[in-house]
N, C-alpha and C positions, 0 to 999 in steps of 0.2 A: 463439534469437537475441534480442538486446535492441535496441530502438530508442530513442535519446534525442532528445527534441524540446526545444530550448533557445532562449530569447529572447536569448542572448548578452549578458545584462546590459543589454539595450536598454530603451527607455521602455515605458510602459503599453500602447501600441499593439502592440508586439512581444509583450508578454505575452498580449494578447488574441489575437494571431495563433497563438500556441502552442495555446491552447484550441480555436480554430476548426480548426486543422489536425488536432488530436487527434481531433475528432469525424469529420472527413472521412476520416482514415486508418483509424479503426476501422470505419466503414461500408464502405470499400473492401475491407478485409481480410475482413469478414463475407461480402461478396458472393463472395469467393474460397474460402470455407470455412475461413478462418483466424481463430481467436479471439485476442483481445488481452486482456492483463491489465496494469493499471497497478501497477507495483511500488513506485514512489516518485514523489512530486510535491512541488515547491517552489511554494507558493502565491504569486500575484502581489500587487501592491499593491491591486488592485481585485477585488471579489468575482467569482469565476468565471474569473479569469485565472491563468496559471501562468508562473513564471519558467522552470521546467523540468519535464518529465515523462519518466519512464523506463518503457518498455512492453516486455513480453515477448510473443512470438508463439508460439502453439501450436495444435495441431489437436485438436479433441474429436470423436471418432467416435461420439458417442452413448452412450458408456459412462462409467463412473466414472473410468476411467483417462485421464489427460491424456497425449497422445502428443507427444513433442518435435517442434519445427518441422522438424527434420532429415528427418522422414519425410513432410512435406508434398510433394505433387506438385511437381516441379521448376519447371514453368512458373508456377504460382501463387506459389510461394515466392520465386523470383527476381524476379518482377515486384513483389513486396511490399517488396523491399529498396530503400530510398530513402536516399541519402547525399549530403549537400551543403547548399547554401543554398536556402531557399524565399523567394520574393518575393511580398509581398501589396501590391497597388496599391489604395489606398483613402484617401479623405479621413479625417482623424482624427475618430473619434467623440467624443473627449474635448476636443479643442482645435479648434473650428470655424474659427478664423482662421489656423491653422497651415498653412504652405505645403507642408510635406513630405507626400508621398503614398506613398512607397516605404518599406515596413517589411520587415525581414529577420529570419528565424529560421534556426536550424541543425539539421540532422538528422544524427545520428551513429549508425552501426551498431556495436554493441559485442558482444563475445563474452562470454557469462555466465561467472562464475568457476567454476572446476572444483569440483565437489561431491564430497567424500569419502564413500565408501560403506562401510557396515559389514556384514560377514557373519561369523558365528561361525566358519565354517570357515577364515577367514583369521587366526585367533588361535592362537598357540602358547603353551602353559603350561609353566612351570618351577616345580617344587616347591622349598621351602626351609623351614628351621626358623624359627619365630617367635623374636624376641629381646626381652629385657627391658632394664632399665637397665644400662648398662655392657656391653652385648652378652651378657648372661647368657641362656642358653637357657631359655625358658619351659617347653618340653617337648622330649622327644627325638623326637617324631613331626613329620614335615615337613607341617604343616597350612597354612602360609603359601604363597602362590603369587605368581609374577611372570608377567604376561600381556604378550605381544608381539603387536602388530597388524602383521603382515608387510607389507602394502601401504604403510603410512605410516611404520613404524618407531616408532610410539608405544609406550611401555611404562608399565604401572602395576603396583602391588603391592597385595596385600590380606592382612592377617594378623589382623584383629579377631575373626573367627569361630573357633569351636573345631574345625570340620571343614574339610577341604580342599575338599569339595564346595561349602560355603557361601562360602568365600573365592573360589572360581572364579566363582560367581555375582556376588559383589560386584565382582570385578575386571572382569567383562564390563560391568557397569553403569557402572563408571568409564570404561571405554573408550568406550562409547556416548556418555556425557556429554562426554567430551573431543573426540570427533569432531564432535558437534553444535556445541560451542563454537567449534571451528576453522572450521566451515562458516559460522557466523554472523559470525565475525571476517572471513572472506574476503569475504562479501557486503558488509559495511560498508566495507571497504577499497576494494572495486570501485566502490561508489557514490561514494566520495570522489574516486577517480580520474576517474569520469564527470563529476563536478561541475567538475573542472579543465578539461574540454573547452569550458566556456562561454566561454572567452576566445579560442576559435579561429574565431569567426564571420567568414566572408568576405562582405562586402557587395558582391556581384557574382557573375556567372556562375551564376545560379540554375538548379537542376535542374527546378524547377516554378515557375509563376507563377499566382497567384490574383488575382481582381479583385473589388472591391465589397464591400458589407456582407454579401452573400450568400455570400461566399468561393467564387466560381465559378472552377473550374480553366479557364484559357484557354491555357496552354502546358505541355507535358509533355516532358521530355527523354527521348528514346529513342535508345539507342546513341550518346549524346554529342551528338545534334543535335535541334533543335526541329522 
């Protein structure tokens, strides 16, 4: 699961609130056995501040393998899902004479983009003859191959090598590269879509309220009620 923390294109005070909430949220998740990883961050106008931060949640059970958050105990996982407006009540640290004390940021729960997986058992090969200029047969032996990745429908061909075995290896390499490229493209498109959420900030009905320069939590929305 991904959590996006956004200033909603607000002023420097809102960008400061994003950084303060990030620290508080990471501490809260750690106490529940949930690890957080910052996937992307848009820096704010002032050092240490953020316009937006994209965070993934996962559980590390002391091994090298990162376990998806889907297997986190339900109580800990559900209580870590925060979606809506956060209100920070504090006198501006940047503009001492400014009358405004209410600063809003937005929390959006996002589903990670689907990741394409590659397994060689999902590849079907078809042999064919290599061709030269004008479709002239280079040889009568079917050394070229066409590889089909059945789950995605991706298709690649390889005919540069002299043996069918080597062309199969080359085709597999091309499929792996293609799937990696599609995954990267999907991640980038997903991040762009997440950025569009910055304009959806609602300045009211906060799910949490923090107060003061210490960013103390004073109200927490539980089942829709404070």
